[in-house]
N, C-alpha and C positions, 0 to 999 in steps of 0.2 A: 592501606598497607602503615599508615600512621598510627593506627588505633590498636589498643591492647584492649581484649574484653576480659574481665576476670569472672568466672563461673564457679558452680560449686560442684563436689564429685556427685550429686545426687540428682542431677538437673533432668527435668523432663524434656523431652525431644523438641516441645516449642520454646523451649528457652534456651537451646542448643543449637539446633540446626539452622536457624534461620543466621544467629552471628557466623557459624562456620561459612555459609553461603557468601559473607559480605567479603572475605578475603582478609579481615583484618586477622590479627593475632590472639589466639583463644589460648589461655591459662587457667587451668583447673585446680582449685584448690583442695587439697587433699584432706584426707579425713584422720580427726585425733586419735590417735589409738589409746588415748586416757579417757575420754569423754565420748568418744563416737562421733561428735558433731565437728563443723569445720574448724581446720586448724587456724587460729588465728594469728600465730606465729610466722606460719608458712604464709598466710596473705601478707602481710606486713613485710616481708622478706621480698616478695615478687614485688609489690609496690616500690619498696626502694631500689630493686633493680630496675624496675622499669623508668623511675624518674631520672635515674643517674645517667640513662642510656640515651637521652637526647629528649626533645620537647615531642610528646607525645599525648594523644586524646586518651584519656583512661575512663574505662565505664566498667562498673561493677553490676554484674546482672545476674541476681540471685533469685531461686525459689524459696518463698518465704517458709514453706513446708514440704517435705517430700510426700510426694502423691504415693510413695512405693511403702513407705514405714511409718509416716504420718509424723516424723521428727522436725520439730519447729528449729528453726535456725537461731541464731543470735542476731536478731533484727539491730536492737540498737549498737551493739559493738561493732558489728561490721559497717554500718553505716559512719559510725564516728571516725572509724579508722580508715575508709575509704575518704571521707572528707577532710581526714588531715594531710592526706596527699593530693588533695584537689581532683578528686575524681568524680564521675557523673554515678549515681546511685540509684538503680530500679530493683524494684522487688516484683516478683509475679505471685499474686496472692490468689491463684486459682484454686489451690486445695486448701488454703488457711481462711479464705475469707468466708465460708458459709460457716465458721466455728467460731471466727473473731473478727472484728471490724478493721478494715486495714488502717495501718497505722502511718499519718501522713506529720511530718516533723520538718524541721529546718534543716536536717541531714540527711533527708530524704527526697529526690527529685523526681521521681515517678513511680506510681504504683499501678499495674497493669493485671486486670482478672476477668477470665470468663465467667460465665453465669449457669453454666451447664451442670456445676455439682450444688447448687441453690435448688432448695424443693420449688419446685414449679419454674425454673429458670431454663429448662431446655429450649433450645432454639433462640433465645435471647442473644443479642449482640454481647460484644466485649466492652468492657470500659477502661478507658485511661484517665488517670488523675497524673497531671504532669504541671511542671513548675512555669508559669507564664513566660518566665525569661529564655526558656528554651525553644519557645514558638517564635520564629524570625517572620515577621510580617511583610518584611522586606523581600523575601524569596518567596517562589510560586508554592502554592499547598503542595502535600504530598502526591496526591491523587486529585488533580484538579477535573471539576466536573460543574453541571449545572447548577448546583445550589452552593457553591462557592464565588461565584462572580457577583459583581458588583453592577458593572455594564459592560456590554460587549458590541463593538461596531465593526465597520471594516477594516478601521485602520487598527485597530487594536482593543484591549480590553482590561476592566480593572476589576482586582478581587476584593472580598468584604475585607473591612478590617477587622472584625470581631474573630478573635484567634480560634475561638472553637467553631463558629460556622463556617470558616473558610476550609477547614480540615474534613468537612463532611458534605463532600461532594455527591451528587446524585441524588435519588429518591429516598429520603430517610425511611426506615424501617419501622414506621410509627406502632404497628400492632405489637413487635417484639419489644420494640423498647418500654412501652408500656408494662409488657410482661416483666421486663428486666427491673422496673420499679417496683412492681408488686413483690417479685421474688425477694428484692433486698429489704422492702417493709416489712414481710412475713419472716425473715431473717431478724430484723431488728427487734422485733415483738417478741421473741424466742430467745433474745441474750439472758434473760433472766432465770432462764429454766436450768435445770441441771445438765450440764455439759458432759456428753459420754468421752472416754479417754480410753487408751488402749488399756491401761491396768485395771480400770473397772470393767471393762469386757472380759477380763481374764477373772475376776475376783467374782463374777457372776456365778462360776461354775467349779467344779471340783478339777481343775486344769492341771494337767501333768506333763509338764513340756520335755520329760526325759525319754519319752516314749517314741511312736512314731511320728507324732506331729512336729516337725520344726518349725519354731518360730524364726523369721529372719530379722536381721537388723536390731535387736535388743530392744529393751523396755525401759523408758524413761517416764516421770510422773506426769508430765504436760504432753506426752504423745497424743496425738489424735487417734480416733478409733478407726484406725486401719490396720487390718493383721495380714501380713504377707507369711506365707507359710508354704510348706512342702511336705509331704508324706512319705516316710521311708518305709517300705517294705523288704527285709533282707539288705541286700547289697544293691537296690534299684531304690527308685523312686516311683509313686504313681503318676502319669501323666497329669498335667494340670488341667487339660483337656476333658479327661476322664473325670478327675474330682469335679471339676465345675458342672458336668453333667449327670454325675450321681446326685450330688448336694440338690440340684434342680428336679430331677425325677422321683428321687425318694421323698426328700423334705420339703421342697418347694421352695428351696433358696437361693437365689441368685447372686453369682459371684462371677469374677472374671479371672481369667487364665491368661497367661503371657508375660512380657517384659513389662505391662504396664506403661508403655512409651516412655520409658527410662532405661532404656538398653543397657549403657555401660554401668550404671549402678546395679542393675539386676544381675550382671554377668559377675560382678563383684561380690554381692552375697550369694551367688551360688557357686563362689570358688572357681571358674573357669578362668584360665590364665590365656596370656595372649596367644600362644600356638593353638591350643585347643578351639577358641574363639575363630580364628581364620582357618581352622581345619573344617569347622561348623560352616562358615559363609560358603567357603568354595564348594561344599557337598550339596547347599541349598543352590548355588547358582549353575552348578554343571551337572547334576544327576536329577533324574525325575523321581517323583514320589520320595523326596527326601524331607519334605516339609514337616514331618513328625519329630525329625531330630532337632527342630528348631527350641532352644533351650528356654524356659520360663518357670513360673511359678504362679500359686494361686493367691488372691486377694481378696477379703470380706471387707467392705467398708459400711460403717452406720450414718446413719444421720447425725447431726451436730448434738442434737438435746434428746430428752426424752418425750418431748412434745412429736418428733419423728418418729422414734423408735422406743417402745415401752420396756421396763425392765423385763417383763416376762417374755417379751419377743427375743431379747439379748441372750437371756438365758438359756430358751428354746434353740437359737442360733450356736450358740458354743456347745451345747448339750449333742447336737446334731454334727457338729464338726467332729467332736472326738469318737462319736460311734463310727463315722465314714473313716477317721483314721486308725481304728483298731480293725474293721471288719470290712471297710469299701472293697480290699480287695477281692474278698471272695465274689463279688459280682462282675468281676473284670471278665470272666468267660463269657459272660451274657451281653455283652456290648462287642460291636465289629469296628475295627481300627481302618478308618478311611486313609489310606497311606498317601492320596494325593493332597489332604491338606491337614491330616494329624488330628482330625475329629474323631470322635467314639460317640457311636449310636446303639441305642439297645437293639437287639436283635428283630424285636418286633416293630421298629419303627427305621430299620436300616434303609429300606426302599420308599419309605414315606417318613422324611425326618419331620415335617412337620406334625405327625401323629393324626390321629382321626376323631380326638376328642378336645383339639384346642379351641378355646373362647376367642371370640373376635370382638372387635369393638362393638359391631353393629349388636352382638348380642346383649348389651347393658339394655336395650330397648324390649326386649322380649320379655313377655309375661311368664314368669317362673316361680316357684315357690322359694328358691334361694335368694338371699338376700345378701349381694357382694357388698353393700355399704357397710355394712357393723364389721367392726373391727374382730381379730381372733380372739376368742376368750382363753384363759387358760385352760380350761378343760379340752378344748379342741386342741390345743399346742400339745397335751400331754398326751392326747389320742393319738395326735399324729408322729410325736416322738416313739410310741410303744410301735405304732404301724412299722415306722420305719426300721426298727430293730429288728422286728421279726422277719422283713425281708431281707436284711443281711444276713441274718442268722439261718435263714432257710436253705435247704438243700439246693444246689445250683444244678440244672441239667448240665451234661459233658456232650453236646452234638454240635455238629458243624461248627468246630472250632479252627479258625485260620491258623495257619504255621507262617509267619512272616521272618523270611531271611533277609536278612540286610548286605549279606556279602562282605565286599571289604568295608563297607562300611559300618560292622558293627563295633568298632572302638568307639565310636561315636553314640553309640545308643546308652543312654542315661536311665530309661523308662522300662517298666515292666509290661511284658506280653501278654495277651488274653491266654495264649497257650502255657505259659511258666505258670500261671496262677491256677489253672486246671490241673497240671500235674501235681501242685502242691494239695489242692484239695482232693484229688484221687489218694492221698496217704493220710487224709485228716481223718481223726477218728471222730473228733467233735469240734464246734466251731471255736475257734482262738486266734487272738490277733497274731500278726506277724511281725515279729519284733526285728527292729533293725541290726544289721550287722554293723561292724566296728568301720569296716572299708567300702566305700562307693566304689561301683562300677562305672566305667564311662567318664566323660569330662568334666561334670559336674561334682564337687568335691566339697560344696559347702565351706566349714568354717577351717579346712586342713588347708595345709601350704605344700600339697603333693603336687609335683610338676609333671608334665603330659609325659604318659608312658611312650615307650619306643613304638607299640603299634600307631599312635596318632601322629607321630614325627612322622614315620614312614608314610602314611596316608597323606599328609601334607604334602609331602613331596609329590606323590604321585597325582594328586588334584590339581598342583600348581601345573603340571606339564601339560593336564588336559582342558584348564581352563582357556576360554576364549571371550574377552571382555567386549560385550557391545555398547553402544551408546545408553540402552536403556537400562543395563543391569551393572555399568561400570562403576567401581567403588569412588566416591568423592573424596579427596583428600582434605585434609584439616586447613592448609594454606592455599590459597590461589594458585591456580598454575603458572609457571614461569612459560615462557615464550617458546612454541612448539620447534622453534627453528633450532635450538639448542638440543633437541632429542633426536635430529639426525645425525645419523654415523659421518664423521669427517671423512671417511674414504668413499663415498658418495661423489660420483663425477656431475658438477653443476657447471651450465654454461647458461650466457644471457645471449639473446639475439636482437639484433636491431629492429625498432619500431616502424610500422608502415600503417598508412591511412586506410580506413574502411570506407567505401566498401570496395576499391579499386584493386583490392588486395588478390593473390593470386592464393587459394586455399591450399594448393598442393605443395608448396614451400614451407621450408622453417622460418619465415619472416614474419615471427607474430611478436608481439609487444612482450618484451622481458620474459621469454619462457623459461622455466627453470625444469632441468631434466634429470631425473634420477633412477637411474637403473640397477633394479636390486639384483645382486648376484644369486644363482642358486644355493640352495642350501639342503641338507637331508629334512624330511619331513618330519614334523612334531606334532601337528593336528592331524587327527583320522580325517580321511577323505569320506565324506557323506555318500552312502549310497542312496540316489533317489528313489522315489516310488516308481512301480510298474507304470502307472499312467502316465505320468510325465515322460518317462522313456518312451513309452508307445507312441506319445504324439511328437516326441522331437524324432523318433526314427521314421514316421510316416513322413513328415515335412522334410528330411534329409534324402529321403526317397523319391518324393514327388518331385522336388525341384533340383534334385542333385547339389547340394549344398556343400557336401566335404567329399573330397576325391583323394586318392592315393596320392602322398608326399604332400599336401597342404601344409602350408605352414601358416597358422591362425592367430591373429590377435583379437581379444575380447575386449570390446569397451566395457571395463568394469567402473561404475560409479559407485559400487558399495550399497545399492539397493536391493531389495529382496529378489528382483528378477535377475538381474546381472550376477550375483551370487549363486541363486539357484543354477541358472545355465553355466555358470563355472564347475560346479561338481557333476552336472551330468555329461559335460565335454570330458571331464577327467575320468568319468566313468567309462565313458565312449573309448576315448584314448587308449584304455586298458584292455577293453572286451572287442573292438571293432576287427573286422577282417582286415583291413585296409591301416595304413601307416599314416599318422599325420601328428603335428606338435602343436602346444597349445602355450600361447603367453597371453599376459592381460597388460591393459594399459589403463590409466586413470588421469584423467584431465582434472586440474584444480585449478577452477576460476579466481582464487584466492579472494574470498570474500569471509569475513570473522564467522559468518553463521553457518559456515559449512567447512568441514575438516574432514576431508577422507584420508587422513594421513594413518589411521589404524589399519588399513589395507596394507603398508608397506610389511608390519610385522606378520600380517596374518597371511599373504602370500609368501612370504620368506618361510614360515612353519609349514606351509603345505608344501613347498619345494617347487613353487612355480615361478618360472622367468616373467620378472615384472618391470614395468615400466612407469615411472611417477612423472607425471608432465604438468609442471604448475606455470601457469599465465595468468598474468594481471588483466582478465579479460573485463571484469567489474570496472575497475581503475579505469581501464583504457576506454570504456562504455561510457563514464563519465563525461569525458572530454568528446567523442563522438557524437554522443547523444542520437543513437539509432531510434527509427522510430517505435521498434519493437526489442527491448532489451532480449527477451527471451531468444528470437531469430537471430540476433547479434551472437549471442552465446554460443547457440546451437552451430551457429555458421563458423566460428573460431574455433570451437572445439572439434568441429569435424575436421578442419585444415590440420590441426594440431595431431588426430589419429591416423589421417592419411600419411602425413609427414612421418610418422613413428615407422607406419608399415613400409614405407619406402626404404627408409634409413635401416631397418632392422631384418630387410628382406622377408616381410610376409606378404603373402597374395591373398589373404582375405580379411576383412575385416568382419568381426560377428557384432550384433546388436540385439539385447535381450527383450526384444517387443513380442508381445504373446496376442493372442485373439481379442481379448478386449481394448489392447489397444488400437488394433486395426480397425474394430467395429466403430470405437469412438471415432477415430480418425475420418473415417469413411461419411459417417453423418454429419461431422462437423464441414467436411469438403461439399459436403451437399448442401446443408445449410447457408452457408455464410461465403462459399466460393462460387456454387453452382456446378460443381464437379463431380464427376464419379470417379473417385480416385481414394485408393489408402495407400498404406504402405507395401512396398513390394518384396517378396520373398526373396528376390535376389538380383542384382544390378548390378553393372559395371560403372565406375564412378571415376574420377579423375585419373589421369596415370595409370590406369588399367589395374587400379584396386577393385576387387570383387567384394560387395556388401551383401552378407546374408542374415538372416532371421530362422533360426532354427526352431523358436518357441511361437511361430505364428499360428500355429493349431492347439496351443495348451492355453488353457484359463488361468486368470491372474490368480484366482483363490487356491489354485495348485502350487503355485510358486509360493504363496503366502503362506501355505500347510506346511509346506516341506522346509520355509526357511525358518518357521516358528519351532515345529518338531526337529529339527536339526541345532537348533541354537544358533544360526549362522550370525555374525556380527553385523548386522544390518545398521546402515547409516541412513539416519532419518531423512525425509526429503523436506530440505528447509531451506534451498538455495535461492536467495531472493531474485535471480534471474527468472525463476518460474512461477513468480508472484501472479504474471499477467494471466498466460492462457488457462491454468487449472481451473478460474473460475468459469470457463466455458466448458471445459472439460469434465468438471466434477459434475456440472450440471448434464450434459450427455451420458456421462457414468450413471447418474440416479434415473433418468429415464429409460436408460437399458434396463436397469435393476428392477424397475419398477414393471416394465412390460415383461421381462424374463417370469415374475410371479404368475403373469396370467398367461404367459406360453412358455413352459419350462422347456421346450426344445427350441428356443429363439435363437441361441449362439449356434448351436448344431447349423440352423438355418442359414445362420448369418455366415456361417463359415463355406458353404457350400456356394451362398451367393456371391461371397467376395472372392472366390477362388480364381475367376477369370482376371480381376484387376490386381491380384498379386502378382501376376505375370509381367515382367519388363516389356515383351512385344505387345501386348494388349493396352499398357498405359502408354506407349509411343503411340499407337494406332489411334487411342481416342485424343492424344494431343494434336496428331495431325489432322483428324477431323474436324476437330474445333475451329484448327486454324483455317480451313476452308471452308467454314461455314460463317466466319467474320465477314460481316458485310454491313452495309448500310440500312439495311432492313432493321437492325437495333440499335436505336439511336445513342443508347449507353453504353455501346460496348465501345473499349477503348480502340483508337484508330480511326474512327467514323468524322465524320465531318463536323458533327457536335461535340466532339472531343478529341480535337485537333491539339489542345494543349497538354494532353496524356496520350502521345501516340503509343502503339504496341511496340517498344523496342525490344521486349524481350517475352516470348508467350509464355515464360515460366511464371511471369508477375502475376500476381493475383489479380482478377477481374475488379476495378475499383467501380463497383455500381454506387452510385449516390445514394442508393435506398439500401445499403447493406451495413451491418452490423458496423460499430466503429472499431478500430483495429485492436483496441486493448479489450474488446470483448471476444472479438474472434480469433484471437491469437496472432492475427496479422501472417499466416503461413504464405510465404513470400514465393518460393520457387520449389522446384521439384524436390531437391536435396534438402531444403529448409522445412518441408513439410515431413521428411522422414526423420531426419535428423533432429528435428525439435520436437517430435514426438519421443526421443530418447531422451532428452532434458525432462520431459513431463512424467514421463512414466518409470524413469529408472533413477531418478534424482541425479541433477548435477553433481 
């Protein structure tokens, strides 16, 4: 928070996102309207403001050249200006290093670059060149490892004094380090060769930039040979994926499409305003098959010198590019658009995208007449160019052309569709270019300053209403998040309840350590309630019927953890509440154990938007456990959470508590009890807990993958299973899960058989009978059973306690399932994420 990072407007994501994640203040230097480079006056103004605002660490982190346009920044002027304000100076040379040797001077503190853009440097490690004074030997290495220590004993350890070696923990990547050296050596040998620039690229052919081919970013004399462009046909652009595929299929030229990992700069070059950008982002998040709307451009990059790419090859590339810009649209009807990923594939390869004539690495050792080691001759390049021209100008078949309807997302479409090109071909008398129109349709406006249309603004409002953020897709802010306490509405009721000790605590009372209760009032539904698939509804319906889980007039409280299972069950119950022939009501409750790694607070807004009664119960379980130090943190957490849920049921008049355990949970619990506790037990379908609360499990016939599929397809806001209270048991549970998965491959009907076999154990009566039978069998015949003469120090004070065999697995491996309710409630911790 006391650091300010200065970055350029053109930064690669690798020099932008890591800084954002630090929580530091990020300031972007704007582009000069006169030169197109970094605005040094703007940089100096920001430096002056940050210097006068207090003592702050200032860091200038700039890419030495843009990977999108090849524009080289003013390295000397920037570093001198930063140093005059006592800032640290770092340059990322990933794009520039293959073309120019990195510049090290007194005003530059660090240079970093990867080797993947060097000839032969793919897979080589990154390289950091840094001033020694920035490496503090009194501090531990950034990533301590085996290679960074001098001596390690039981009492302590010493790190190496060598500043380089101490920062290289672990086994060195010897082979790829040598690869990096060879790549750098090859680049050094080619420094004297003729270097390609963007200007030389364009001079290699009769280029006319005023037609369909639109160059982005301008041209300067020393720009690197990186050519970003779009192709305009009428009022639309050719999709960058189609342009890349066409250059590859017709001319054998590989290029790259997209934002080139420089999203903010790419959007600026494409003329996308903030409203359109947000609208596209929300469409990608909330709508299926919207990936094709992702904006981008096409980029062709050359090797640094003529030793990499010959003059003839450069001319061939540019001539092919001009042909595609003029006539490439004519082949669009021959390509199918995959709406799931935005890719274009030729009709002959749509079902086999790799094709039938692809050459593999192993083909290099086959004895054939062709010699692939010889470079392209001028004659072959001319022949290929003519063949490509003939393909582009040939009549195109008009069969099986899909018509894509984007519905309300049509205002976001910026590219030409195959059926539109087919319609123009049908009216064409002779092959001709499709000249660009004056105005572009869609959010991409290139150099124009047009604002978003009313259609896009209206669409944005609609997408905002249907948006549901999840931890997986939630947008990262530019600054670190402030305390979440301030995000809770001040009108919510909160109360603090006194502390009591564990384990002598009555879990039916509200005497828990520092419980914060937040009850969310009902509000009109703002989020569409998802309809579960028929297979899930059938499983739940059978369970409800077989075990009489829900009855007329029931007031049901669902233990909502935010995991996929509990969220799936929520939507199932909401659906049944609407269509079932009986009347019952549903509410939800979440227990927050107050640990930084697990935050279920997004459920508050989600349940409010669904219009469901919600109770947010926050308890300092983890902090209290640190003082109690229970044998099993997982069992302790489960016991405490169960008590909070029972208390919520009693206080708010709910007669049934719903838990979201599925058939996989029951099967895993059965095998864990069998192997580690020597008991035939699993979770019960329905039982009466303390103070008359009935606990039910409607998902006990459903498989886990059904819940996962529904949660994914419905885009439910799933909270990841990352509670530290669950770090103990899942080690064993994960092993049992793998065992069952492996056996189900050999026996596909395994879980159907397990459901039939476990059916008696799901009954509360059978579980009680088995427990009573076990009690009657305890005798001196088993010297290891608790309560016998050889185990007087461990009397059987409670039959629900685990059987503490000397040869059984340690508690941290077994999960330490301690009693009836712990066994069941602890599974809720594991399967549904606390």
